[in-house]
PASE-954451 format. One line per 8 residues: number of its first residue (from 1); their letters; for each residue x negated, y negated, z negated of C-alpha. Coordinates in pm, whole numbers, m for minus. Layout:
BEGIN
NUM> a> X Y Z ~ ...
! end
This chain:
BEGIN
1> mfynlfcr> m13 7 m9 ~ m251 m250 m114 ~ m467 m133 213 ~ m171 m219 414 ~ m107 m559 258 ~ m461 m628 345 ~ m485 m525 700 ~ m163 m725 739
9> hkcrhdev> m329 m1044 575 ~ m663 m987 783 ~ m458 m991 1087 ~ m265 m1300 1004 ~ m611 m1465 932 ~ m721 m1387 1237 ~ m445 m1495 1441 ~ m448 m1813 1278
17> iilgmril> m821 m1884 1351 ~ m748 m1769 1709 ~ m434 m2030 1732 ~ m672 m2290 1630 ~ m954 m2206 1865 ~ m672 m2238 2137 ~ m566 m2524 2007 ~ m907 m2700 1998
25> aativlll> m1008 m2601 2372 ~ m657 m2762 2489 ~ m716 m3068 2317 ~ m1059 m3080 2492 ~ m885 m3059 2843 ~ m636 m3288 2728 ~ m873 m3529 2646 ~ m1018 m3504 2995
33> vlltvllf> m695 m3542 3122 ~ m603 m3840 2916 ~ m896 m4005 2988 ~ m878 m3962 3376 ~ m522 m4143 3343 ~ m630 m4404 3149 ~ m895 m4504 3413 ~ m648 m4421 3715
41> klawpait> m423 m4644 3551 ~ m664 m4949 3516 ~ m791 m4920 3863 ~ m443 m4882 4016 ~ m438 m5232 4149 ~ m834 m5200 4306 ~ m725 m4857 4466 ~ m393 m5005 4620
49> kfgisflw> m575 m5289 4744 ~ m903 m5156 4876 ~ m850 m4786 4909 ~ m1113 m4579 5004 ~ m1271 m4827 5161 ~ m1405 m4915 4861 ~ m1689 m4651 4825 ~ m1868 m4781 5151
57> evrwnpin> m1801 m5160 5091 ~ m2126 m5327 5006 ~ m2019 m5681 4892 ~ m1927 m5762 4538 ~ m1796 m6082 4476 ~ m1573 m6150 4196 ~ m1502 m6509 4324 ~ m1376 m6435 4653
65> evfgalaf> m1218 m6084 4496 ~ m1429 m5868 4743 ~ m1539 m5556 4594 ~ m1728 m5274 4690 ~ m1903 m4965 4528 ~ m2177 m4872 4790 ~ m2450 m5007 4600 ~ m2343 m4899 4262
73> iigtltts> m2320 m4552 4388 ~ m2644 m4534 4548 ~ m2820 m4679 4270 ~ m2663 m4428 4020 ~ m2747 m4138 4255 ~ m3138 m4268 4313 ~ m3235 m4347 3998 ~ m3066 m4038 3826
81> flailist> m3207 m3818 4082 ~ m3555 m3975 4088 ~ m3547 m3937 3719 ~ m3480 m3580 3766 ~ m3769 m3535 4003 ~ m4000 m3712 3752 ~ m3865 m3527 3417 ~ m3810 m3154 3597
89> plsisvsl> m4168 m3032 3585 ~ m4255 m3224 3309 ~ m4010 m3111 3068 ~ m4065 m2724 3192 ~ m4449 m2760 3158 ~ m4388 m2900 2781 ~ m4154 m2622 2706 ~ m4370 m2344 2845
97> fiseicpk> m4669 m2510 2667 ~ m4509 m2487 2326 ~ m4325 m2144 2368 ~ m4608 m1970 2550 ~ m4946 m2102 2502 ~ m4992 m2319 2211 ~ m5006 m2167 1845 ~ m4661 m2136 1676
105> nigkilgv> m4780 m2372 1396 ~ m4864 m2646 1636 ~ m4585 m2588 1892 ~ m4326 m2627 1631 ~ m4493 m2979 1503 ~ m4501 m3076 1894 ~ m4149 m2959 1941 ~ m4027 m3189 1649
113> fvemiaav> m4211 m3481 1820 ~ m4059 m3397 2133 ~ m3723 m3378 1960 ~ m3765 m3699 1811 ~ m3786 m3893 2160 ~ m3413 m3828 2185 ~ m3346 m4007 1855 ~ m3480 m4358 2011
121> psivfglw> m3192 m4578 2078 ~ m3161 m4665 2436 ~ m3190 m5043 2338 ~ m3562 m4936 2189 ~ m3608 m4795 2541 ~ m3497 m5084 2723 ~ m3702 m5344 2511 ~ m4030 m5102 2580
129> gifslapw> m3924 m5091 2932 ~ m3921 m5466 2974 ~ m4246 m5577 2765 ~ m4463 m5278 2849 ~ m4353 m5053 3118 ~ m4234 m5317 3388 ~ m4595 m5475 3365 ~ m4782 m5150 3384
137> vqdvvtpf> m4571 m5071 3709 ~ m4652 m5413 3893 ~ m4979 m5400 3805 ~ m5089 m5039 3825 ~ m4823 m4816 3987 ~ m4711 m5076 4285 ~ m5055 m5131 4391 ~ m5123 m4739 4349
145> lkntlgfl> m4810 m4650 4576 ~ m4868 m4926 4815 ~ m5238 m4798 4912 ~ m5155 m4428 4925 ~ m4783 m4423 5055 ~ m4706 m4783 5139 ~ m4667 m4626 5529 ~ m4293 m4530 5391
153> pffqgpsy> m4013 m4780 5338 ~ m3954 m4673 4990 ~ m4283 m4830 4885 ~ m4303 m5148 5035 ~ m4182 m5510 4962 ~ m4271 m5731 4662 ~ m4280 m5588 4277 ~ m4178 m5779 4005
161> gigvltas> m4196 m5498 3758 ~ m3802 m5480 3733 ~ m3643 m5272 3959 ~ m3509 m4901 4040 ~ m3863 m4754 4005 ~ m3874 m4889 3650 ~ m3548 m4766 3543 ~ m3612 m4422 3694
169> iilaimit> m3930 m4383 3485 ~ m3702 m4505 3183 ~ m3438 m4253 3248 ~ m3688 m4002 3292 ~ m3848 m4057 2936 ~ m3526 m4038 2789 ~ m3403 m3714 2946 ~ m3703 m3522 2898
177> pticsfcr> m3618 m3426 2550 ~ m3282 m3295 2650 ~ m3457 m3095 2909 ~ m3716 m2964 2698 ~ m3526 m2893 2427 ~ m3293 m2660 2631 ~ m3566 m2465 2811 ~ m3740 m2392 2509
185> evfrtipe> m3422 m2214 2353 ~ m3387 m2038 2702 ~ m3747 m1913 2685 ~ m3677 m1784 2332 ~ m3422 m1553 2453 ~ m3672 m1366 2644 ~ m3774 m1034 2485 ~ m4131 m995 2363
193> htkeaala> m4134 m650 2507 ~ m4069 m805 2839 ~ m4385 m1005 2840 ~ m4609 m728 2690 ~ m4480 m533 2943 ~ m4593 m751 3225 ~ m4940 m784 3042 ~ m4946 m413 3029
201> igstryem> m4942 m353 3396 ~ m5254 m606 3405 ~ m5075 m925 3472 ~ m5255 m1258 3387 ~ m5074 m1517 3170 ~ m4990 m1692 3429 ~ m4820 m1434 3624 ~ m4687 m1307 3297
209> ikiavlrp> m4502 m1663 3284 ~ m4430 m1633 3650 ~ m4240 m1299 3612 ~ m4131 m1241 3277 ~ m4039 m1618 3171 ~ m3983 m1836 3442 ~ m3766 m1592 3688 ~ m3505 m1459 3458
217> sfsgmigg> m3497 m1789 3297 ~ m3424 m1977 3646 ~ m3046 m2033 3552 ~ m3106 m2184 3211 ~ m3335 m2394 3337 ~ m3073 m2539 3571 ~ m2836 m2595 3279 ~ m3104 m2782 3087
225> vvlglgra> m3146 m2998 3397 ~ m2770 m3050 3440 ~ m2741 m3161 3115 ~ m3060 m3419 3150 ~ m2893 m3556 3503 ~ m2568 m3595 3287 ~ m2718 m3814 3043 ~ m2889 m4016 3313
233> lgetmava> m2572 m4054 3511 ~ m2423 m4235 3269 ~ m2699 m4439 3091 ~ m2644 m4780 3076 ~ m2837 m5019 2812 ~ m3193 m4936 2904 ~ m3123 m4903 3255 ~ m2911 m5249 3226
241> mvignspr> m3217 m5414 3095 ~ m3506 m5305 3335 ~ m3344 m5241 3694 ~ m3263 m5623 3779 ~ m2840 m5595 3844 ~ m2859 m5670 4162 ~ m2596 m5537 4352 ~ m2785 m5558 4717
249> lslslfap> m2896 m5224 4914 ~ m3236 m5191 4970 ~ m3495 m4906 5031 ~ m3774 m5030 4871 ~ m3797 m4888 4488 ~ m3990 m5203 4390 ~ m3643 m5391 4438 ~ m3397 m5491 4198
257> gttmasvi> m3073 m5282 4188 ~ m2801 m5157 3993 ~ m2605 m4877 3866 ~ m2230 m4796 3790 ~ m2298 m4767 3427 ~ m2493 m5064 3425 ~ m2240 m5300 3619 ~ m1944 m5213 3402
265> aneyaeas> m2176 m5301 3088 ~ m2243 m5618 3226 ~ m1951 m5787 3379 ~ m1663 m5572 3168 ~ m1640 m5872 2888 ~ m1659 m6176 3136 ~ m1439 m6025 3415 ~ m1269 m6323 3590
273> namhmasl> m943 m6186 3695 ~ m725 m5889 3696 ~ m851 m5755 4043 ~ m1203 m5776 3894 ~ m1104 m5602 3557 ~ m934 m5321 3807 ~ m1241 m5278 4032 ~ m1446 m5205 3727
281> gyvallll> m1186 m4971 3609 ~ m1212 m4832 3966 ~ m1591 m4807 3908 ~ m1570 m4611 3598 ~ m1315 m4355 3739 ~ m1584 m4311 4018 ~ m1853 m4249 3744 ~ m1631 m3971 3585
289> vvtlvvng> m1595 m3817 3944 ~ m1937 m3820 4031 ~ m2009 m3670 3677 ~ m1763 m3398 3730 ~ m1849 m3299 4071 ~ m2250 m3309 3999 ~ m2187 m3070 3713 ~ m1948 m2868 3900
297> farfiiwk> m2204 m2788 4175 ~ m2455 m2708 3902 ~ m2185 m2442 3746 ~ m2207 m2330 4064 ~ m2547 m2281 4109 ~ m2574 m2128 3763 ~ m2335 m1851 3894 ~ m2473 m1784 4180
305> wspki> m2839 m1735 4031 ~ m2717 m1547 3735 ~ m2776 m1178 3684 ~ m2463 m1001 3767 ~ m2388 m734 3483
! end
């Protein structure tokens, strides 16, 4: 009798937990839907006026109520993907060094310092970018790139330190702890006997890392890169302080630019009219769509390359 009562109580307890988990999962989906509806409602006047042409319109003139998001979309994608190109090899290399090469005691200390970078406020990165990184880019990086790759249109034109390249470097530094921490956790899931088996058949440490660590961790590393890309797409203050905030298109990475997040932060409080506010809402809606599309594509890559069990 007591056993039956205990079993019934346990089953009810499990049902309550499962119901609570379902409610929380549904709440997350509901929040995303409500956020989309809110942005769509805010952007509706701009959607009805500009339509789909808002995506490829270059002009952004609040006085004449002419708005287009092409410069912001290109600026966001350029800075984010350039940051990923800079940060990904650095993050994976640091993760491998801490996990596989460095002594464990020293690796724990280095891991803590890497994770502490993620705790630095973005405004601090912005101030460091203005006073330290921008002059270094102007005086050191720009002459080097012009002398070596100056025949490309991406490395031509004047450089004032403030621009797309500086913003990309800032983003690369900011997302490195995210990618590095995720990759370290993925590498920890590799069984030790798998590494020992690779060494037992005569593999060098480099070959062991390539075969037994990197290859089975590919989808996990992609997940870490996606997390870093998600932060890069939505980063606001640090980028707004060093990118120049110029809604003009230019092939040069030295030129000032702007992103979807930075234009919202800079102009939302000073929106001069209702159409200006609606256009900023339209930009926010596009930023949400771009983020969802990028993450959805990454999830497809993870599913495609994950081992099928």
